[in-house]
C-alpha positions, 0 to 999 in steps of 0.5 A: 499499499506505501509503494501504491501511494508512493507510484501515485503521488510520483506520477501526479507531482510529474503530470502537475510539474510538467506543461504542455508542449502546446501551450503557449505563452498568452500575447496580450498584444492581440485584440483591440485597443483605446487610445487613452493619452499621448506624450511626448518628449526631446531628451532629455526633456520630460514627457507632455502630454498631448492629447487631442480628442481626434486623437483619444477615438482612435482604436488599434486593432492586433490580429493573430494573423500578423496584420495591424489596423487603425480605426481612427474614429468618428472624429479624424485628426485629417481627412482620409479613410479612417482605417488603415491596415498593415502587416506587423511583427513583434520582435526582439523577445517581443519589446518591439513591434515593426509595422510594414505598409503597404507602397512604402519602402521602409518600416516603423518601430514601436517600442514596447514600454509596458503589456498587460492584458489591460494597458500598453503603452508604446514608444515610437521613435523611428522617423520623428526628427530632433531625437522626439519621441512619441508615447500613446498610452492604450487601454483592452476594449 
């Protein structure tokens, strides 16, 4: 009886300790994100809030297929279609997001400052002059 108890305990410990190979960590990036704050700075200055109503109704959608879409909402900062679709990929152990726009020969990159199931903060500096950086804060929709 003692042997049976030890074998059962060992088997239970073995099965609970092993992670299934097909389990992947959750990718919090996937889904729809509402922009809630926009800030900018030129280092070494501190972040300054730049919220504009036309930015705060924007929703960004990250799909498992590698697509990214920006829905600029009813209050658009500049006239356009209201929807922008591009491809994106996560890079550098998911600390960067690289966006590739169709018809544009260069890529744009954002640094992931924070990414949880409910909040995302991205910093963009690619393509900006004078070292200017823009920080976007999002909440999951």
